[in-house]
N, C-alpha and C positions, 0 to 999 in steps of 0.2 A: 478538318472535321470540327464543326461548330459546337459550342457549349449546348448542353441539353439539360432540361429540368425534368425529363421523363425517362431517360435512358438508364437501364440497369448497367452498373459498372461491369466491364468486360470480364475481368479475372474473377471478381466476386461472383458473377453470374455462373461461370463455369464451376466454381467451388460449391455454390448453393445447389446447383443441379445434382452434383455428385452426392451431396449430403441427403438431398431429397430421395435419391435413388437407393440410399443405403450403402453406397460405396465408401463413404467416409463417416466414421462415427464421431460425434462431437459431444462434449460435455454440456452441462446446463449453462455455464457461463458463456461459451461460444454461441450457443443458441440464442441467448439474450442479446449478444452483440449483433448477431444476424438480424434480429428483430429491429434493432436500432438502425442498422443500415437500410433495411426495407422501409423504415419510416422516412429516412432521408430521400430515398427514391421517390416516395409519394409526396414529398414536400416541394411545392412549386417554386419556392424561393431559394432552393439549393440546386446548384448546377454541377454537372459532371463534365470533366474535360479529359477525354481519352488521350489527346495529343500530349498533355503534360505527363501522363503516366508512361506512355511509350517513349517519351524523351528520357525519362529516368532509366528505363530498361535498356534503351539503346546505349546510353552513356556507360552504364555498368558493364554491359556485355562486350562493348567494343574497346573500352579503355582499361578496365580493371582485370586483375589476375588473382589467382589463388597464391598462397604463400610459397608454393612450389613452382610458381611461374606458369602454370597451366591456365588456359582461358577460363574465365568465370561465366557460368551459365546460371542465371537466377533461378532459384527454386520457385515452384508454384506458390508456396506459402509467402515467400518474399514479395512476389508480385501482388498478392492479395493485400498484404500489410501495407506495402508502399502505395498501392492504389488508393487506400483510404487516406493516406497523407497528402498525395499530390493530385488526386482526382476530383476532390470536392471543393467548390467555391461558392461564395455568395457576394452580393453587391451592397455597398453602403453609399448613401448620398452624403457628400462632404463639401463644405465650403472651403475653397482653396484660394489663397491670395496669389494674384498674378501681377508681377511688376510691369509697368508700362515700358514698352520697347523704345519709345521715342523720347523718354524723359523721366524725371523723378515721379514718384508716386506709383500707384497701382490700384487694382480693384479686386473684389472677390467674385469668384465664379463657382456655381454649383456643378460638381462633377460626380459621376458615378464611378466608384472605385471598386475594382475586383480584388477580393481578399480570399486567401486560402482559409478553408473552414477549420482544419485540424491544426492545433498548435502543440498538442501533446499526444504521444502514443505510448501506452504501457503494454509491454509483452511479458507475460509470465508463462514460460514454456520450459520444458524439461532440458536437462543437460544433454548436450550432443546435438542440439537443433541448429547449430551454426549461428547463434545469436550475434556473436562478435563480428562475423562477416557482414551480417545485415547492417549493423551500426556503421561499419566502415564504408559501406556503399553510400549511405546518406552523407557522411562527412565529406567524402571525395566529391560527390555530386554537388553539394551546396557550395563548397569552396571554389569549384571551378566553373560552375554554371551561373550561380547567383552573383552578379557583379556588385550587389549592394552589401554583401557580407564582408565584415572586417575581422570579427572575433568569433572563434569557434573553440569549444572545449570538449574533451572526453574525460569522463570521471569513472572511477572504479574503487573498490575497497583498498586496493594497493596500487602504487604507481606502476608496478610491473604489469598488473592486469589491465590498467588503462592504456599502457603503451602497446599492449597486444592488439588493441583496436586499430592502431595505426600500422601494424606490421604488414598486412597485405597492401595497404596504400603505398607504403615505402617500396614494396616489391614492384608494384605497378609503375611507380615513377622510374625505377631502375630499368625495367623491361621496356616501357614506353611502346606498347604494341599498337595503340590506337592513334588516329591522326591528331587528336587534340594533345595528348600527352607527348607525342613526338615533337609537336611544335613548341610546347611549353618547356620541354627538357633539352631542346637543341643547344648545342654549344658546350657549355660547362658551367662551373660555378660562377655566380655573379662576382663582379669586381676582380675578374681574373685577367684583366687587360684586354679581353676581346671586345670587339664592337658590341654595343648594346643589343643590336638586333640578333646577335648570335649567342647571347648569354642565356643561361637557363632562367626561366620565369617561374618554374615550380620546383622547389628544392626542399630537401629534408635536412634540417639543422638541429642543433642542440635545443633550440627553443621549441621546435615542433616541425610542422610542414607549412611552408609559406608559398602563397601565390602572389608574386610581386607585381602582377598586372592589376589585380583587384585590391592588393594590399591586405589580403586576408591571412590570418595566422591560426592554425589549428594546434592547440597545445594540450598537454596532459595536465590535469589537476587532481590533487588528492581528494578523497571523499571527506571533506571537512568544511563546515560552514565558514570558518575563519578564512579559508583560502578561496571561497567562492563569492563572498559578499562584495558588492561594488562592481561586479563584472556585468557586461551587457552583451552576452554572446548571441549571435543570430542563430547558431546551430549548436545544440548540446546533445551529447549522448551519455547515458549513465548505465554502466554495466554492473550487473549483480547487486542491484540496490536492495534486495532482500537478504543479502548475505552479510556476514560480519556483525559484530555486536555494536552496531551503531544506533544511537538514539537521536541522531540529527536528521532533520528533514532537508537533505541536500537538494532534492528536486525543487522544493519550495524556495530555497535560497537562490537557486539558479533562475527560477521563474520570476522572482522579485525584480531582478535586473533585466532579464530578457524581455519581460512584458512591456517594457518601455519602447520596444522596437516593433514595427509592423512585421507581421508574418514570421515571428520567431518560431523556432521548432525545437522541441525537446523529445527525444526518444529514449525511453528507459526500459531496459530489458533485464530479465533475471530468471533464474530457476527459483522454485519455491524456497522460502527462507527457513532457517533453523533458529531464529531468534524470536522470542515471544514478547509481545507488548512493546516492541520498538516502533519507530515511525512507520516501518513497513506494514505492520498490522493496521495502523490507522489509515494508511493509504489504501490498503485492500478493502477496508470497510467503506471508504469513500467510493472506490471503484464499484463495489457491489451495489451501493445505493444508486449510482448512475445506471448500471446495467438493469436493475430492477425497475427503473423509472421513478424512483423516489424524488429525484430532481433531474432537470433537463440540462445536459451539457454536451452539445453537438461538437464542441471543440476538442474533446478528448476521445481518442481511439483506444479501445481496450480489447486485447486478445489474451484471454486467461485460459490456458490449457491445463487440464487435470483430469484424473479419473473421478467419476462421480461417487464411487464408493470403494472402500479397500478391497472388497471381494473381487474387483475387476483386475487386480494385480495378477491373478491366476489365469486370466483370459487374454491371450496375445491379440485377439481381434479387437480388443478395446484399447490397446496401448497407444494407438494413434490419437486418442483423446488427449494424451499428455504430451506427445511429440508428433506433430504433423509431418516431420521430416524423417521419421523412422523408416529405415530401409534405404535411405538416401545419404544421410550424413552420419548415421550410426546404425549398426546392424541389429536385427532381431536377436541374433546369437549373443551379442553383448548384453542386451536386455535380459535374456534368459539366464545368463551367468550371474547377473546382478540379483535376479529373483532368487536363485539358488543360494547365493551368498547371504542374502537377507534372511533366508530361512535357517541357515546354519549358524549365522553370526549375529546375535542380538545387538552387538556393539555397532555393527554397520547398518542394521535394519533402518534406523530412523533416517539416516542420511540418504540411503537408497530410495526409500519411499518418498521423501521430500524432493530430491533432485531428479529422479528418473520418472516419477509418476505424479508429481504435483500434489501429493498428499502431505499436508503440513505436518511437521514434526510433532507439534503440540497434540495432535490427535492420538499420539501413542505414548508420550512421556508426561504430558500434562493431564490433569484430571478432567478438565473440561476442554472439549474440542474447540477449534476456532469458530465453527458454526454456532456452537452453544454460547459463545461470548458476544455474539452480535446483538446489540440493543434492539428492543422492540419499539413500536410506535409510542409516542408520548401518551401517558394516562395519568389521571388524578384519582385519588381515593378519598374524597372528602366525606367526613362523618362515618367512615367505615371502620368496623372493629379490626384490630390488628394485634399481633404479637411483636414485641420489640426485643432484639438481641443486642447485647452489650459486649464489646471487646475494648477495654480501656487501656490507654497508654499515656504516659506523660513524656515519653522520649520522642524519637524521630519517627516511630510508627504512627499510623492513624489511630486516633481515639474514635472508635466506630460505633454507630448505632444504625441498625438495619431493621426496617419495619416490614412485616410479612402480613399481607391481607388475603385471607382465604376467600376464594371466589366460588360461585355456585357450580361452575363447570369443572371443578377439580384443580384449576390452576391457582397460582399465587401471585398477587401483585407484590412487587419489591420496590422499596424506596430506601435510600440510605443518606445519612448525613454524617460527616466526619470532621475531626478537629486536629489541627496541628498548631504549634506555637509560632509566633512571628520569628523567633530565633531559628527554628528549624527551617522555615521557608527561606530565610536570608542566606542560609548556608547550603542550599541545594545547588548541584551543577546546573548550568544553563539549560541544557536539553530537558532535564527533569522538571525544572522550574516552569518551562513553557507548558508541559503537560499539566502540571498542577494549576497553572493559570486557567486552563480550560475547565478543570474541575471546579474552580472557584466561580467561574462565569455561569456554570450550570446550577450552582448552588449546592452541590454535593460535598464540597470541602469548604470549611470555615477556618479562618486564622484568628487566633486569640493572642492578645498582648503578652509580652514577657518571654522568658527563656524556657520555662516549664509550664505545662498546662495546669491551671488551678481547677480542680474538679468541680468545685462549687460554682465557679464562673461558667464552666461547661454545662453544668446542670441547669443554671438559669437560662442560658441561651437555648438549650435543647427544649426546656419546658415551654419557652416562647415559640419555638419552631413547631412543636406539637400543637399548641393552641392555634397558631396562625394557619396551619394546614388542616385543622379539625380532625386529627387522628384520634381514634377511640382505642387507646391502649388497654387491652384486657389482661395481658400478662407480660412478664419480662423474663428472659433467660440471660444469665451472665456468667462469664468466666471470673472466678473469685479474685484473680490477680488484680491488684490495684483498685478493687471495686468496693471495698468495705464502706467508706464514707458515702459514696454515691448511693449505694443500695439502702443504707440506713436512712438517708434522707427521703428516698423514694417511698420506703415503707411508712415513714412518718406522715408523709403528705398524701399517700394514695392507699394506705392500708396494707396488711400483710398477705393478701390473697394474690395468687398467680405469680409469685416470685420463685423462680427456679434457679438453683445453682447447677451449672453445667461443668462437671469436672473434666478437664482436658486429658486426652489420652486415647489410644487406639481402641480400647474396649468400649468407651462411651461415644466416640466419634464415628465409628465404623458404620453403624446402622443409619443414623441421620445423613451421613455423607452419601451413602448408597441411594437413599431416597431422593436427596436433592439432585444427584447425578441423573437419576431416571427422569425427574421432572425437567431437568435441563435438556436431556435428549429429546423429550417430547415437546420442547419449547413451551413449557408451562410455568417457567419462572419468568414473569413478565416485568423485567427491569428495563428502564429507558434512560439510564444515566451512564455516561462514559466511565465514571469512576468505578461503578459496579462491574462493567465490562472489563476494565483494566485489572481489577483484583481477581475476578474469575480466571482471567488469562494467566495469572501468576501462580495458580494453585497446582501443586503436585501433592502426591500422597506417599507416605511411607507405610509399608505393610510389614506386620510382625509375622512370627512363625505360625500363628494361628489364622492368618489371613485377615486380621483386623487392620483397618486403615486409619491413618492419622493425617490430618491436614498439615501441610508443610509448604515452604517456599524455597526456591532454588538459590536465590541470592539475597543478601541482606537488604539491598535497596528495593527489592520487589515487595510490594505490599499486598497482603491477603486479608487484612483486618476486617474489611466490610463483609467478606465471605464467612470469616469466623463468627462475626456477629450474626449473620444470617442463620448459620447453623445453630447458634445458641437460641435464637428466637424461634427456630423451627422446633427444637426440643421442647421449649416452653409451650408452644402451640399444641403439640401432640399431647402433653400432660394436662392441658386445660381446654380441650375441645368443647366441653359442655358450656363454656363461657361464650362460644361462638354460635350456639344453636338457638 
């Protein structure tokens, strides 16, 4: 079967037809990925190879087994996912040096090289979808079919979890039901005194799983950048990359080394995470940008399963949106029990909603949902009137200034600039330092000399920032803590009008917080900076006995100062609306 630049992928075509007939419900994110695949079908420079897909399926179903030793039959979802990995190709023209056969020297020849299109695949799918089995299929296939591979790794939050990826593979080696594995495992252990021809070529050892014909080693690695840097794995799987309190971009660390190889492959699978503002959130934002077409990346495959809205939890017909293997790898009864448990036990609700239904935990325990923290497109507000909120700190928190620009359609433009000392920056953990570096690059975070912030130096820098950006500050709202000298100087230079002291506490914060929440829900807080997104994502609220809410953060290292400044500025705006008319 020849390559085709017009053919609809076989398994995707079956899936798409079922979706179009209403047999399979899909969420918005899966619909967007289907649009991307349809674009590939229409692209004359992208080719589909069904033979490669069928080769993967045949290998898995003839050689591999489940952990209980029963034959493996690939799920329909596995075939659709794998088809996107192995089914798409493109060609590049490359100058290749060819040595002379008859003597020294050589010459360059132009050759057309076939390359696999997809290098990374992300799966976000509910617990119980057999993700680990899917990862194992790829590891076994690449190690035994791709003769160019030498290094493969599997990564998970714990070594035990990572080792679970290899468990079915080890069982398959022991059972050796297919012709290839029977050949590779014939005889016994290497160096057993047997003739080389009768020694095992595929063996499970303490190091991992080795194919001694290709020289490939599949090994377990912990989810730590320190343990992944410097590697060049041809094939990598990352399990539960959204779980655990990790702030390290392990996928990025793997790709840094792997990208030096042709046709490297990284497959990262996970259920929805329970950690806010970690690397996982950053990756999800990037994936959403790809899905929405904000930038073009045909080399990344994205299957993001979830319910579109929380109300769908009560509708079993919609559960397939979160788990396409429901009824096959996990029962509807199990899901129903979890729904009942979530209703009766608030302590378990968040985990169930995230892991079973793909509804991020933050939508229930954090004040702003994940969708509300996604930045908007870049905007500038030159010469526009604004309110400025102040939340000042001289320690390791941000010294924050947030500008609020009332717009004619009822929305508010949001800009922020924040300060920390050089001393604070130097003592940050590596992972957080990398995040702060991004903030500095976008201009939302500025570093001042010294161990403690000098407020007058901050004032001078901020004054220049306002002038450079032509912001027309009509009023300011401030938390009185640490603000006396700053506010006094502001009053001296700008006059006493429009200066509002915002006393912190549930009674004063509850109403503006509620109003800001409603604006965020309606996507009317038009921020475009990652630092603002980060601080919004850290916000939780404490509620008193009267139902009044106060802004809070869950962990000391989480920063919410830019949001606190936004609230102060919003209060000032409401009390000085006549200045904006």
